[in-house]
Predicted model as a PDB file, atoms N, CA, C, CB and O in Angstrom, pLDDT in the B-factor column:
MODEL        1                                                                  
ATOM      1  N   MET A   1       0.700  -1.245   0.052  1.00 60.00           N  
ATOM      2  CA  MET A   1      -0.084  -0.028  -0.039  1.00 60.00           C  
ATOM      3  C   MET A   1       0.886   1.255  -0.031  1.00 60.00           C  
ATOM      4  CB  MET A   1      -1.128   0.018   1.178  1.00 60.00           C  
ATOM      5  O   MET A   1       1.779   1.328   0.812  1.00 60.00           O  
ATOM      6  N   THR A   2       0.684   2.292  -1.015  1.00 77.00           N  
ATOM      7  CA  THR A   2       1.460   3.391  -0.947  1.00 77.00           C  
ATOM      8  C   THR A   2       1.036   4.574   0.053  1.00 77.00           C  
ATOM      9  CB  THR A   2       1.536   3.844  -2.256  1.00 77.00           C  
ATOM     10  O   THR A   2      -0.136   4.560   0.431  1.00 77.00           O  
ATOM     11  N   GLU A   3       1.699   5.381   0.419  1.00 89.00           N  
ATOM     12  CA  GLU A   3       1.409   6.497   1.263  1.00 89.00           C  
ATOM     13  C   GLU A   3       0.883   7.326   0.512  1.00 89.00           C  
ATOM     14  CB  GLU A   3       2.425   7.070   1.947  1.00 89.00           C  
ATOM     15  O   GLU A   3       1.114   7.362  -0.697  1.00 89.00           O  
ATOM     16  N   LYS A   4       0.049   8.160   1.156  1.00 92.00           N  
ATOM     17  CA  LYS A   4      -0.677   9.458   0.496  1.00 92.00           C  
ATOM     18  C   LYS A   4      -0.100  10.696   1.367  1.00 92.00           C  
ATOM     19  CB  LYS A   4      -2.536   9.379   0.611  1.00 92.00           C  
ATOM     20  O   LYS A   4       0.509  10.580   2.430  1.00 92.00           O  
ATOM     21  N   LYS A   5      -0.400  11.853   0.731  1.00 92.00           N  
ATOM     22  CA  LYS A   5      -0.179  13.144   1.071  1.00 92.00           C  
ATOM     23  C   LYS A   5      -0.903  14.428   0.535  1.00 92.00           C  
ATOM     24  CB  LYS A   5       0.996  13.258   0.845  1.00 92.00           C  
ATOM     25  O   LYS A   5      -1.113  14.598  -0.666  1.00 92.00           O  
ATOM     26  N   ILE A   6      -1.184  15.116   1.286  1.00 93.00           N  
ATOM     27  CA  ILE A   6      -1.929  16.200   0.757  1.00 93.00           C  
ATOM     28  C   ILE A   6      -1.164  17.262   0.308  1.00 93.00           C  
ATOM     29  CB  ILE A   6      -2.810  16.673   1.642  1.00 93.00           C  
ATOM     30  O   ILE A   6      -0.295  17.689   1.068  1.00 93.00           O  
ATOM     31  N   CYS A   7      -1.338  17.839  -0.925  1.00 93.00           N  
ATOM     32  CA  CYS A   7      -0.399  18.914  -1.548  1.00 93.00           C  
ATOM     33  C   CYS A   7      -1.022  20.257  -0.678  1.00 93.00           C  
ATOM     34  CB  CYS A   7      -0.562  19.050  -3.497  1.00 93.00           C  
ATOM     35  O   CYS A   7      -2.153  20.403  -0.214  1.00 93.00           O  
ATOM     36  N   THR A   8       0.053  21.094  -0.643  1.00 93.00           N  
ATOM     37  CA  THR A   8      -0.563  22.177   0.038  1.00 93.00           C  
ATOM     38  C   THR A   8      -1.024  23.305  -0.737  1.00 93.00           C  
ATOM     39  CB  THR A   8       0.273  22.644   0.958  1.00 93.00           C  
ATOM     40  O   THR A   8      -1.678  24.246  -0.285  1.00 93.00           O  
ATOM     41  N   TYR A   9      -0.598  23.137  -2.077  1.00 91.00           N  
ATOM     42  CA  TYR A   9      -1.224  24.205  -3.027  1.00 91.00           C  
ATOM     43  C   TYR A   9      -2.596  23.873  -3.655  1.00 91.00           C  
ATOM     44  CB  TYR A   9      -0.264  24.461  -4.202  1.00 91.00           C  
ATOM     45  O   TYR A   9      -3.510  24.696  -3.725  1.00 91.00           O  
ATOM     46  N   CYS A  10      -2.673  22.494  -4.146  1.00 93.00           N  
ATOM     47  CA  CYS A  10      -4.024  22.334  -4.642  1.00 93.00           C  
ATOM     48  C   CYS A  10      -5.163  21.568  -3.943  1.00 93.00           C  
ATOM     49  CB  CYS A  10      -3.888  21.777  -5.798  1.00 93.00           C  
ATOM     50  O   CYS A  10      -6.306  21.291  -4.305  1.00 93.00           O  
ATOM     51  N   LYS A  11      -4.301  21.263  -2.557  1.00 92.00           N  
ATOM     52  CA  LYS A  11      -5.441  20.544  -1.330  1.00 92.00           C  
ATOM     53  C   LYS A  11      -5.904  19.176  -1.898  1.00 92.00           C  
ATOM     54  CB  LYS A  11      -7.055  21.584  -1.041  1.00 92.00           C  
ATOM     55  O   LYS A  11      -6.953  18.695  -1.469  1.00 92.00           O  
ATOM     56  N   GLU A  12      -5.096  18.450  -2.945  1.00 91.00           N  
ATOM     57  CA  GLU A  12      -5.481  17.196  -3.287  1.00 91.00           C  
ATOM     58  C   GLU A  12      -4.722  16.254  -2.589  1.00 91.00           C  
ATOM     59  CB  GLU A  12      -5.412  16.987  -4.625  1.00 91.00           C  
ATOM     60  O   GLU A  12      -3.550  16.535  -2.335  1.00 91.00           O  
ATOM     61  N   GLU A  13      -5.282  14.981  -2.169  1.00 93.00           N  
ATOM     62  CA  GLU A  13      -4.240  14.088  -1.789  1.00 93.00           C  
ATOM     63  C   GLU A  13      -3.890  13.137  -2.852  1.00 93.00           C  
ATOM     64  CB  GLU A  13      -4.602  13.373  -0.604  1.00 93.00           C  
ATOM     65  O   GLU A  13      -4.736  12.655  -3.606  1.00 93.00           O  
ATOM     66  N   LYS A  14      -2.567  12.857  -2.909  1.00 93.00           N  
ATOM     67  CA  LYS A  14      -1.974  12.068  -3.746  1.00 93.00           C  
ATOM     68  C   LYS A  14      -0.757  11.316  -3.455  1.00 93.00           C  
ATOM     69  CB  LYS A  14      -1.794  12.721  -4.678  1.00 93.00           C  
ATOM     70  O   LYS A  14      -0.124  11.720  -2.480  1.00 93.00           O  
ATOM     71  N   GLU A  15      -0.292  10.312  -4.087  1.00 92.00           N  
ATOM     72  CA  GLU A  15       0.558   9.394  -3.730  1.00 92.00           C  
ATOM     73  C   GLU A  15       1.845   9.780  -3.712  1.00 92.00           C  
ATOM     74  CB  GLU A  15       0.435   8.405  -4.416  1.00 92.00           C  
ATOM     75  O   GLU A  15       2.267  10.348  -4.720  1.00 92.00           O  
ATOM     76  N   ILE A  16       2.650   9.584  -2.700  1.00 90.00           N  
ATOM     77  CA  ILE A  16       3.881  10.048  -2.244  1.00 90.00           C  
ATOM     78  C   ILE A  16       5.113   9.945  -3.533  1.00 90.00           C  
ATOM     79  CB  ILE A  16       4.236   9.114  -0.880  1.00 90.00           C  
ATOM     80  O   ILE A  16       5.758  10.878  -4.013  1.00 90.00           O  
ATOM     81  N   PRO A  17       5.163   8.725  -3.824  1.00 88.00           N  
ATOM     82  CA  PRO A  17       6.471   8.587  -4.292  1.00 88.00           C  
ATOM     83  C   PRO A  17       6.174   8.975  -5.808  1.00 88.00           C  
ATOM     84  CB  PRO A  17       7.147   7.062  -4.010  1.00 88.00           C  
ATOM     85  O   PRO A  17       7.093   9.584  -6.357  1.00 88.00           O  
ATOM     86  N   GLU A  18       5.149   8.746  -6.500  1.00 90.00           N  
ATOM     87  CA  GLU A  18       5.031   9.291  -7.879  1.00 90.00           C  
ATOM     88  C   GLU A  18       4.725  10.785  -7.967  1.00 90.00           C  
ATOM     89  CB  GLU A  18       3.956   8.553  -8.610  1.00 90.00           C  
ATOM     90  O   GLU A  18       5.363  11.341  -8.861  1.00 90.00           O  
ATOM     91  N   ASP A  19       3.919  11.566  -7.271  1.00 92.00           N  
ATOM     92  CA  ASP A  19       3.344  12.690  -7.420  1.00 92.00           C  
ATOM     93  C   ASP A  19       4.105  14.028  -6.624  1.00 92.00           C  
ATOM     94  CB  ASP A  19       1.967  12.405  -6.989  1.00 92.00           C  
ATOM     95  O   ASP A  19       3.718  15.192  -6.726  1.00 92.00           O  
ATOM     96  N   PHE A  20       5.119  13.626  -5.921  1.00 93.00           N  
ATOM     97  CA  PHE A  20       5.983  14.551  -5.328  1.00 93.00           C  
ATOM     98  C   PHE A  20       7.388  14.349  -5.582  1.00 93.00           C  
ATOM     99  CB  PHE A  20       5.780  14.573  -3.993  1.00 93.00           C  
ATOM    100  O   PHE A  20       7.981  13.304  -5.849  1.00 93.00           O  
ATOM    101  N   TYR A  21       7.867  15.659  -5.439  1.00 93.00           N  
ATOM    102  CA  TYR A  21       9.529  15.670  -5.669  1.00 93.00           C  
ATOM    103  C   TYR A  21      10.150  15.349  -4.295  1.00 93.00           C  
ATOM    104  CB  TYR A  21      10.173  17.263  -6.228  1.00 93.00           C  
ATOM    105  O   TYR A  21       9.547  15.630  -3.259  1.00 93.00           O  
ATOM    106  N   ARG A  22      11.229  14.821  -4.294  1.00 93.00           N  
ATOM    107  CA  ARG A  22      12.022  14.773  -3.369  1.00 93.00           C  
ATOM    108  C   ARG A  22      13.194  15.795  -3.181  1.00 93.00           C  
ATOM    109  CB  ARG A  22      12.396  13.648  -3.451  1.00 93.00           C  
ATOM    110  O   ARG A  22      13.887  16.041  -4.168  1.00 93.00           O  
ATOM    111  N   TRP A  23      13.450  16.369  -2.064  1.00 91.00           N  
ATOM    112  CA  TRP A  23      14.129  17.436  -1.905  1.00 91.00           C  
ATOM    113  C   TRP A  23      14.928  17.313  -0.545  1.00 91.00           C  
ATOM    114  CB  TRP A  23      13.228  18.573  -2.005  1.00 91.00           C  
ATOM    115  O   TRP A  23      14.352  17.253   0.541  1.00 91.00           O  
ATOM    116  N   ARG A  24      16.326  17.279  -0.699  1.00 93.00           N  
ATOM    117  CA  ARG A  24      17.142  16.977   0.642  1.00 93.00           C  
ATOM    118  C   ARG A  24      16.656  15.827   1.361  1.00 93.00           C  
ATOM    119  CB  ARG A  24      17.096  18.148   1.646  1.00 93.00           C  
ATOM    120  O   ARG A  24      16.777  15.886   2.585  1.00 93.00           O  
ATOM    121  N   GLY A  25      16.146  14.817   0.877  1.00 92.00           N  
ATOM    122  CA  GLY A  25      15.755  13.782   1.647  1.00 92.00           C  
ATOM    123  C   GLY A  25      14.571  13.498   2.136  1.00 92.00           C  
ATOM    124  O   GLY A  25      14.300  12.450   2.722  1.00 92.00           O  
ATOM    125  N   PHE A  26      13.601  14.664   1.859  1.00 93.00           N  
ATOM    126  CA  PHE A  26      12.131  14.687   2.180  1.00 93.00           C  
ATOM    127  C   PHE A  26      11.464  15.104   1.054  1.00 93.00           C  
ATOM    128  CB  PHE A  26      11.750  15.563   3.318  1.00 93.00           C  
ATOM    129  O   PHE A  26      12.007  15.832   0.224  1.00 93.00           O  
ATOM    130  N   PHE A  27      10.278  14.687   0.946  1.00 93.00           N  
ATOM    131  CA  PHE A  27       9.239  15.183  -0.200  1.00 93.00           C  
ATOM    132  C   PHE A  27       8.775  16.467   0.180  1.00 93.00           C  
ATOM    133  CB  PHE A  27       7.933  14.231  -0.414  1.00 93.00           C  
ATOM    134  O   PHE A  27       8.500  16.802   1.333  1.00 93.00           O  
ATOM    135  N   LYS A  28       8.685  17.294  -1.013  1.00 92.00           N  
ATOM    136  CA  LYS A  28       7.982  18.699  -0.923  1.00 92.00           C  
ATOM    137  C   LYS A  28       6.693  18.681  -0.513  1.00 92.00           C  
ATOM    138  CB  LYS A  28       7.943  19.407  -2.157  1.00 92.00           C  
ATOM    139  O   LYS A  28       6.053  17.631  -0.576  1.00 92.00           O  
ATOM    140  N   SER A  29       6.175  19.760  -0.071  1.00 93.00           N  
ATOM    141  CA  SER A  29       4.876  19.991   0.417  1.00 93.00           C  
ATOM    142  C   SER A  29       3.942  20.028  -0.741  1.00 93.00           C  
ATOM    143  CB  SER A  29       4.809  21.244   1.224  1.00 93.00           C  
ATOM    144  O   SER A  29       2.765  19.766  -0.496  1.00 93.00           O  
ATOM    145  N   GLU A  30       4.285  20.317  -1.985  1.00 93.00           N  
ATOM    146  CA  GLU A  30       3.368  20.662  -2.921  1.00 93.00           C  
ATOM    147  C   GLU A  30       3.879  19.626  -4.047  1.00 93.00           C  
ATOM    148  CB  GLU A  30       3.363  22.300  -3.296  1.00 93.00           C  
ATOM    149  O   GLU A  30       5.054  19.313  -4.239  1.00 93.00           O  
ATOM    150  N   CYS A  31       2.630  19.111  -4.825  1.00 94.00           N  
ATOM    151  CA  CYS A  31       3.050  18.226  -5.822  1.00 94.00           C  
ATOM    152  C   CYS A  31       3.701  18.528  -7.045  1.00 94.00           C  
ATOM    153  CB  CYS A  31       2.131  17.638  -6.137  1.00 94.00           C  
ATOM    154  O   CYS A  31       4.071  19.657  -7.369  1.00 94.00           O  
ATOM    155  N   LYS A  32       3.832  17.505  -7.709  1.00 94.00           N  
ATOM    156  CA  LYS A  32       4.909  17.910  -8.994  1.00 94.00           C  
ATOM    157  C   LYS A  32       4.193  18.871  -9.838  1.00 94.00           C  
ATOM    158  CB  LYS A  32       5.388  16.555 -10.039  1.00 94.00           C  
ATOM    159  O   LYS A  32       4.740  19.944 -10.091  1.00 94.00           O  
ATOM    160  N   LYS A  33       2.982  18.591 -10.321  1.00 94.00           N  
ATOM    161  CA  LYS A  33       1.860  19.559 -10.964  1.00 94.00           C  
ATOM    162  C   LYS A  33       2.087  20.959 -10.610  1.00 94.00           C  
ATOM    163  CB  LYS A  33       0.376  19.206 -10.477  1.00 94.00           C  
ATOM    164  O   LYS A  33       2.480  21.853 -11.359  1.00 94.00           O  
ATOM    165  N   CYS A  34       1.776  21.034  -9.325  1.00 95.00           N  
ATOM    166  CA  CYS A  34       1.770  22.572  -8.689  1.00 95.00           C  
ATOM    167  C   CYS A  34       3.063  23.033  -8.920  1.00 95.00           C  
ATOM    168  CB  CYS A  34       1.445  22.718  -7.043  1.00 95.00           C  
ATOM    169  O   CYS A  34       3.245  24.068  -9.561  1.00 95.00           O  
ATOM    170  N   THR A  35       4.154  22.254  -8.380  1.00 94.00           N  
ATOM    171  CA  THR A  35       5.326  22.756  -8.604  1.00 94.00           C  
ATOM    172  C   THR A  35       5.812  23.298  -9.894  1.00 94.00           C  
ATOM    173  CB  THR A  35       6.036  21.931  -8.260  1.00 94.00           C  
ATOM    174  O   THR A  35       6.443  24.350  -9.993  1.00 94.00           O  
ATOM    175  N   ILE A  36       5.449  22.436 -10.983  1.00 95.00           N  
ATOM    176  CA  ILE A  36       5.831  22.954 -12.382  1.00 95.00           C  
ATOM    177  C   ILE A  36       5.162  24.264 -12.639  1.00 95.00           C  
ATOM    178  CB  ILE A  36       5.420  21.938 -13.530  1.00 95.00           C  
ATOM    179  O   ILE A  36       5.793  25.233 -13.062  1.00 95.00           O  
ATOM    180  N   LEU A  37       3.613  24.296 -12.329  1.00 94.00           N  
ATOM    181  CA  LEU A  37       2.858  25.427 -12.629  1.00 94.00           C  
ATOM    182  C   LEU A  37       3.328  26.613 -11.810  1.00 94.00           C  
ATOM    183  CB  LEU A  37       1.428  25.149 -12.410  1.00 94.00           C  
ATOM    184  O   LEU A  37       3.223  27.690 -12.397  1.00 94.00           O  
ATOM    185  N   ARG A  38       3.854  26.654 -10.509  1.00 93.00           N  
ATOM    186  CA  ARG A  38       4.090  27.757 -10.009  1.00 93.00           C  
ATOM    187  C   ARG A  38       5.568  28.208 -10.516  1.00 93.00           C  
ATOM    188  CB  ARG A  38       3.883  27.638  -8.562  1.00 93.00           C  
ATOM    189  O   ARG A  38       5.764  29.423 -10.507  1.00 93.00           O  
ATOM    190  N   ASN A  39       6.600  27.398 -10.943  1.00 91.00           N  
ATOM    191  CA  ASN A  39       7.824  27.640 -11.253  1.00 91.00           C  
ATOM    192  C   ASN A  39       7.798  28.541 -12.670  1.00 91.00           C  
ATOM    193  CB  ASN A  39       8.571  26.275 -11.310  1.00 91.00           C  
ATOM    194  O   ASN A  39       8.531  29.486 -12.963  1.00 91.00           O  
ATOM    195  N   GLY A  40       6.603  27.879 -13.534  1.00 90.00           N  
ATOM    196  CA  GLY A  40       6.206  28.536 -14.873  1.00 90.00           C  
ATOM    197  C   GLY A  40       5.489  29.845 -14.767  1.00 90.00           C  
ATOM    198  O   GLY A  40       5.606  30.585 -15.744  1.00 90.00           O  
ATOM    199  N   ASN A  41       4.879  30.201 -13.915  1.00 91.00           N  
ATOM    200  CA  ASN A  41       4.149  31.190 -13.562  1.00 91.00           C  
ATOM    201  C   ASN A  41       5.182  32.169 -13.029  1.00 91.00           C  
ATOM    202  CB  ASN A  41       3.070  30.783 -12.639  1.00 91.00           C  
ATOM    203  O   ASN A  41       5.047  33.310 -13.472  1.00 91.00           O  
ATOM    204  N   TYR A  42       6.028  32.008 -12.309  1.00 89.00           N  
ATOM    205  CA  TYR A  42       7.144  32.813 -11.909  1.00 89.00           C  
ATOM    206  C   TYR A  42       8.094  33.100 -12.891  1.00 89.00           C  
ATOM    207  CB  TYR A  42       7.791  32.254 -10.893  1.00 89.00           C  
ATOM    208  O   TYR A  42       8.552  34.243 -12.887  1.00 89.00           O  
ATOM    209  N   GLN A  43       8.443  32.399 -13.634  1.00 86.00           N  
ATOM    210  CA  GLN A  43       9.364  32.702 -14.788  1.00 86.00           C  
ATOM    211  C   GLN A  43       8.717  33.541 -15.856  1.00 86.00           C  
ATOM    212  CB  GLN A  43       9.862  31.412 -15.430  1.00 86.00           C  
ATOM    213  O   GLN A  43       9.473  34.245 -16.524  1.00 86.00           O  
ATOM    214  N   LYS A  44       7.339  33.571 -16.133  1.00 87.00           N  
ATOM    215  CA  LYS A  44       6.448  34.242 -16.913  1.00 87.00           C  
ATOM    216  C   LYS A  44       6.450  35.631 -16.374  1.00 87.00           C  
ATOM    217  CB  LYS A  44       5.098  33.592 -16.925  1.00 87.00           C  
ATOM    218  O   LYS A  44       6.655  36.602 -17.102  1.00 87.00           O  
ATOM    219  N   ARG A  45       6.202  35.730 -14.992  1.00 88.00           N  
ATOM    220  CA  ARG A  45       6.331  37.042 -14.321  1.00 88.00           C  
ATOM    221  C   ARG A  45       7.803  37.777 -14.303  1.00 88.00           C  
ATOM    222  CB  ARG A  45       5.883  36.817 -12.878  1.00 88.00           C  
ATOM    223  O   ARG A  45       7.948  38.992 -14.439  1.00 88.00           O  
ATOM    224  N   VAL A  46       8.784  36.907 -14.129  1.00 83.00           N  
ATOM    225  CA  VAL A  46       9.981  37.723 -14.389  1.00 83.00           C  
ATOM    226  C   VAL A  46      10.700  37.965 -15.458  1.00 83.00           C  
ATOM    227  CB  VAL A  46      10.745  37.417 -13.786  1.00 83.00           C  
ATOM    228  O   VAL A  46      11.614  38.776 -15.609  1.00 83.00           O  
ATOM    229  N   GLN A  47      10.155  37.087 -16.320  1.00 80.00           N  
ATOM    230  CA  GLN A  47      10.761  36.963 -17.788  1.00 80.00           C  
ATOM    231  C   GLN A  47      12.277  36.757 -17.912  1.00 80.00           C  
ATOM    232  CB  GLN A  47      10.452  38.258 -18.591  1.00 80.00           C  
ATOM    233  O   GLN A  47      13.119  37.433 -18.503  1.00 80.00           O  
ATOM    234  N   ALA A  48      12.407  35.412 -17.048  1.00 75.00           N  
ATOM    235  CA  ALA A  48      13.812  35.099 -16.841  1.00 75.00           C  
ATOM    236  C   ALA A  48      14.583  34.611 -18.244  1.00 75.00           C  
ATOM    237  CB  ALA A  48      13.877  33.943 -15.708  1.00 75.00           C  
ATOM    238  O   ALA A  48      15.796  34.704 -18.432  1.00 75.00           O  
ATOM    239  N   TRP A  49      13.628  34.085 -19.158  1.00 71.00           N  
ATOM    240  CA  TRP A  49      14.624  33.611 -20.370  1.00 71.00           C  
ATOM    241  C   TRP A  49      15.203  34.880 -20.954  1.00 71.00           C  
ATOM    242  CB  TRP A  49      13.820  32.727 -21.639  1.00 71.00           C  
ATOM    243  O   TRP A  49      16.188  34.763 -21.683  1.00 71.00           O  
ATOM    244  N   LYS A  50      14.659  36.181 -20.695  1.00 70.00           N  
ATOM    245  CA  LYS A  50      15.435  37.255 -21.472  1.00 70.00           C  
ATOM    246  C   LYS A  50      16.852  37.545 -20.736  1.00 70.00           C  
ATOM    247  CB  LYS A  50      14.518  38.682 -21.556  1.00 70.00           C  
ATOM    248  O   LYS A  50      17.720  38.039 -21.456  1.00 70.00           O  
ATOM    249  N   MET A  51      17.118  37.339 -19.640  1.00 67.00           N  
ATOM    250  CA  MET A  51      18.249  37.535 -19.073  1.00 67.00           C  
ATOM    251  C   MET A  51      19.229  36.377 -19.228  1.00 67.00           C  
ATOM    252  CB  MET A  51      17.996  37.846 -17.791  1.00 67.00           C  
ATOM    253  O   MET A  51      20.436  36.548 -19.405  1.00 67.00           O  
ATOM    254  N   ARG A  52      18.670  35.265 -19.156  1.00 66.00           N  
ATOM    255  CA  ARG A  52      19.741  34.136 -19.489  1.00 66.00           C  
ATOM    256  C   ARG A  52      20.141  33.979 -21.009  1.00 66.00           C  
ATOM    257  CB  ARG A  52      19.165  32.709 -19.022  1.00 66.00           C  
ATOM    258  O   ARG A  52      21.261  33.597 -21.348  1.00 66.00           O  
ATOM    259  N   SER A  53      19.262  34.262 -21.785  1.00 64.00           N  
ATOM    260  CA  SER A  53      19.665  34.073 -23.308  1.00 64.00           C  
ATOM    261  C   SER A  53      19.876  35.520 -24.088  1.00 64.00           C  
ATOM    262  CB  SER A  53      18.410  33.186 -24.115  1.00 64.00           C  
ATOM    263  O   SER A  53      19.868  35.659 -25.312  1.00 64.00           O  
ATOM    264  N   GLY A  54      20.045  36.456 -23.207  1.00 59.00           N  
ATOM    265  CA  GLY A  54      20.878  37.810 -23.804  1.00 59.00           C  
ATOM    266  C   GLY A  54      22.134  37.670 -24.069  1.00 59.00           C  
ATOM    267  O   GLY A  54      22.884  37.037 -23.325  1.00 59.00           O  
ATOM    268  N   GLU A  55      22.563  38.310 -25.287  1.00 64.00           N  
ATOM    269  CA  GLU A  55      23.993  38.251 -25.826  1.00 64.00           C  
ATOM    270  C   GLU A  55      24.588  39.500 -25.572  1.00 64.00           C  
ATOM    271  CB  GLU A  55      24.101  37.940 -27.330  1.00 64.00           C  
ATOM    272  O   GLU A  55      23.921  40.528 -25.457  1.00 64.00           O  
ATOM    273  N   GLY A  56      25.950  39.453 -25.469  1.00 62.00           N  
ATOM    274  CA  GLY A  56      26.814  40.771 -25.524  1.00 62.00           C  
ATOM    275  C   GLY A  56      26.517  41.539 -24.258  1.00 62.00           C  
ATOM    276  O   GLY A  56      26.472  40.981 -23.162  1.00 62.00           O  
ATOM    277  N   ASP A  57      26.306  42.889 -24.443  1.00 67.00           N  
ATOM    278  CA  ASP A  57      26.462  44.002 -23.090  1.00 67.00           C  
ATOM    279  C   ASP A  57      25.165  43.652 -22.256  1.00 67.00           C  
ATOM    280  CB  ASP A  57      26.436  45.921 -23.582  1.00 67.00           C  
ATOM    281  O   ASP A  57      25.158  43.834 -21.038  1.00 67.00           O  
ATOM    282  N   VAL A  58      23.957  43.096 -22.995  1.00 65.00           N  
ATOM    283  CA  VAL A  58      22.895  42.974 -21.813  1.00 65.00           C  
ATOM    284  C   VAL A  58      22.916  41.869 -20.859  1.00 65.00           C  
ATOM    285  CB  VAL A  58      21.587  42.895 -22.343  1.00 65.00           C  
ATOM    286  O   VAL A  58      22.308  41.887 -19.789  1.00 65.00           O  
ATOM    287  N   ARG A  59      23.808  40.680 -21.383  1.00 69.00           N  
ATOM    288  CA  ARG A  59      23.914  39.695 -20.367  1.00 69.00           C  
ATOM    289  C   ARG A  59      25.007  40.031 -19.503  1.00 69.00           C  
ATOM    290  CB  ARG A  59      24.077  38.360 -20.905  1.00 69.00           C  
ATOM    291  O   ARG A  59      24.997  39.696 -18.318  1.00 69.00           O  
ATOM    292  N   ASN A  60      26.049  40.738 -20.077  1.00 75.00           N  
ATOM    293  CA  ASN A  60      27.271  41.045 -19.028  1.00 75.00           C  
ATOM    294  C   ASN A  60      26.978  42.121 -18.092  1.00 75.00           C  
ATOM    295  CB  ASN A  60      28.615  41.483 -19.757  1.00 75.00           C  
ATOM    296  O   ASN A  60      27.600  42.205 -17.034  1.00 75.00           O  
ATOM    297  N   ALA A  61      25.963  43.046 -18.454  1.00 77.00           N  
ATOM    298  CA  ALA A  61      25.346  44.041 -17.390  1.00 77.00           C  
ATOM    299  C   ALA A  61      24.525  43.431 -16.258  1.00 77.00           C  
ATOM    300  CB  ALA A  61      24.405  45.037 -18.092  1.00 77.00           C  
ATOM    301  O   ALA A  61      24.562  43.843 -15.099  1.00 77.00           O  
ATOM    302  N   TYR A  62      23.686  42.289 -16.749  1.00 75.00           N  
ATOM    303  CA  TYR A  62      22.911  41.681 -16.018  1.00 75.00           C  
ATOM    304  C   TYR A  62      23.544  40.870 -14.888  1.00 75.00           C  
ATOM    305  CB  TYR A  62      22.183  40.995 -16.806  1.00 75.00           C  
ATOM    306  O   TYR A  62      23.090  40.828 -13.744  1.00 75.00           O  
ATOM    307  N   MET A  63      24.622  40.236 -15.309  1.00 77.00           N  
ATOM    308  CA  MET A  63      25.686  39.416 -14.498  1.00 77.00           C  
ATOM    309  C   MET A  63      26.382  40.224 -13.380  1.00 77.00           C  
ATOM    310  CB  MET A  63      26.830  38.876 -15.474  1.00 77.00           C  
ATOM    311  O   MET A  63      26.436  39.987 -12.174  1.00 77.00           O  
ATOM    312  N   ARG A  64      26.954  41.349 -14.179  1.00 83.00           N  
ATOM    313  CA  ARG A  64      27.702  42.379 -13.168  1.00 83.00           C  
ATOM    314  C   ARG A  64      26.697  42.769 -12.156  1.00 83.00           C  
ATOM    315  CB  ARG A  64      28.291  43.786 -13.915  1.00 83.00           C  
ATOM    316  O   ARG A  64      27.094  42.817 -10.992  1.00 83.00           O  
ATOM    317  N   ALA A  65      25.259  43.103 -12.445  1.00 84.00           N  
ATOM    318  CA  ALA A  65      24.484  43.490 -11.439  1.00 84.00           C  
ATOM    319  C   ALA A  65      24.120  42.512 -10.295  1.00 84.00           C  
ATOM    320  CB  ALA A  65      23.409  43.935 -12.010  1.00 84.00           C  
ATOM    321  O   ALA A  65      23.937  42.747  -9.101  1.00 84.00           O  
ATOM    322  N   TYR A  66      24.060  41.254 -11.047  1.00 84.00           N  
ATOM    323  CA  TYR A  66      23.613  40.091  -9.866  1.00 84.00           C  
ATOM    324  C   TYR A  66      24.663  39.946  -9.136  1.00 84.00           C  
ATOM    325  CB  TYR A  66      23.186  38.596 -10.340  1.00 84.00           C  
ATOM    326  O   TYR A  66      24.377  40.049  -7.943  1.00 84.00           O  
ATOM    327  N   TYR A  67      25.869  39.731  -9.353  1.00 87.00           N  
ATOM    328  CA  TYR A  67      27.073  39.443  -8.782  1.00 87.00           C  
ATOM    329  C   TYR A  67      27.538  40.667  -7.491  1.00 87.00           C  
ATOM    330  CB  TYR A  67      28.129  39.367 -10.092  1.00 87.00           C  
ATOM    331  O   TYR A  67      28.131  40.511  -6.424  1.00 87.00           O  
ATOM    332  N   ALA A  68      27.001  41.821  -8.116  1.00 90.00           N  
ATOM    333  CA  ALA A  68      27.306  42.765  -7.151  1.00 90.00           C  
ATOM    334  C   ALA A  68      26.229  42.894  -6.160  1.00 90.00           C  
ATOM    335  CB  ALA A  68      27.590  44.013  -7.756  1.00 90.00           C  
ATOM    336  O   ALA A  68      26.529  43.288  -5.033  1.00 90.00           O  
ATOM    337  N   LYS A  69      25.036  42.615  -6.438  1.00 88.00           N  
ATOM    338  CA  LYS A  69      24.071  42.567  -5.396  1.00 88.00           C  
ATOM    339  C   LYS A  69      24.052  41.175  -4.455  1.00 88.00           C  
ATOM    340  CB  LYS A  69      22.714  42.776  -6.094  1.00 88.00           C  
ATOM    341  O   LYS A  69      23.593  41.205  -3.313  1.00 88.00           O  
ATOM    342  N   ASN A  70      24.472  40.240  -4.915  1.00 80.00           N  
ATOM    343  CA  ASN A  70      24.658  38.913  -4.375  1.00 80.00           C  
ATOM    344  C   ASN A  70      26.094  38.738  -3.713  1.00 80.00           C  
ATOM    345  CB  ASN A  70      24.443  37.874  -5.517  1.00 80.00           C  
ATOM    346  O   ASN A  70      26.412  37.663  -3.205  1.00 80.00           O  
TER     347      ASN A  70                                                      
ENDMDL                                                                          
END                                                                             
């Protein structure tokens, strides 16, 4: 019998090994489907692909600002 866990994002009960990601030895609190949805929404909001795929001066300026801040 498989264990079940409730996703904190969609509040549905799902099976642990198939529907949840394992991170640092534990299963995350949100299911795989919700994790992918949340990550996709974040990347759309921030427009992360513009900074990663930029060439030349745009990318260099982004990387300089990132390392100065962090």
